[in-house]
C-alpha positions in Angstrom: 74.2 172.5 120.4 77.1 171.2 119.5 78.3 170.8 122.9 76.0 168.3 123.6 77.0 166.1 120.6 80.7 166.6 121.4 79.9 165.3 125.1 77.8 162.7 123.6 80.6 161.2 122.0 82.9 161.6 124.4 80.6 159.7 126.8 80.2 156.8 124.0 83.9 156.4 124.2 84.7 156.3 127.4 81.8 153.4 127.4 83.8 151.7 124.6 86.9 152.0 126.3 86.0 150.9 129.7 84.1 147.6 127.4 87.6 146.9 125.9 89.4 146.8 129.5 86.6 144.4 131.0 87.0 142.2 127.7 91.1 142.1 128.2 90.1 141.3 131.8 88.0 138.7 131.1 90.1 137.3 128.9 93.7 137.4 131.1 91.5 135.7 133.7 90.6 133.1 131.4 93.8 132.3 130.5 95.3 132.2 133.9 92.6 129.8 134.7 93.8 127.5 131.6 97.1 127.8 132.7 96.6 126.5 136.3 94.4 123.5 135.0 97.3 123.0 132.6 99.8 123.1 135.5 97.3 120.6 138.0 97.2 117.9 134.6 101.0 118.0 134.4 101.2 117.3 138.0 98.7 114.2 137.9 100.9 112.5 134.7 103.8 113.0 137.1 102.4 111.5 140.0 101.0 108.6 137.7 104.5 108.1 136.3 106.0 107.5 139.7 103.3 105.2 140.5 103.8 102.9 137.6 108.0 103.4 138.1 106.9 102.0 141.8 105.0 99.0 140.3 108.0 98.1 138.5 110.3 97.9 140.3 108.2 95.5 142.7 107.5 93.3 140.0 111.5 93.3 139.6 111.7 92.2 143.3 109.7 89.8 142.0 111.6 88.7 139.4 114.7 88.4 141.6 112.9 86.2 144.0 111.8 84.1 141.4 115.0 83.7 140.0 116.5 82.5 143.5 113.9 80.1 143.8 114.5 78.7 140.7 118.4 77.8 141.1 117.7 76.1 144.4 114.9 73.9 142.5 117.2 73.3 139.3 119.2 71.3 141.4 116.1 68.9 142.1 113.5 69.1 139.2 114.3 70.0 135.8 110.8 70.3 134.5 109.8 72.3 137.4 112.2 75.2 136.1 111.0 75.3 133.1 107.8 75.9 134.0 108.8 78.7 136.0 110.7 80.6 133.4 107.8 81.3 131.2 106.0 82.3 134.2 108.7 85.2 134.2 108.7 85.8 130.3 104.9 86.8 130.9 105.7 89.4 133.6 108.8 90.9 131.5 106.1 91.5 129.0 103.9 93.3 131.4 106.3 95.6 132.6 107.2 96.3 129.0 103.4 97.4 128.7 103.3 99.9 131.3 106.3 101.3 129.9 104.2 102.3 126.9 101.2 103.9 129.2 
């Protein structure tokens, strides 16, 4: 009779251990998945930043072209020159807005 009880207890203990192991495995898997997702998110953020930088570069090129254009026009029309300056200021504001994001 005593032997049977002992056997039951040991079996129960074994089962408990197995359950614990399973739980630990599950937790590990969960953590791994989360890490991978986090890494993916970081990569996406980096890509977005790169895209923004490219857009900014493009805008800067446009500004440079406008400046060259202004210098030519300055000799002819002084009034027109003023209008283009306003456009440039707007573009710079857009750039600053992008950098904040």
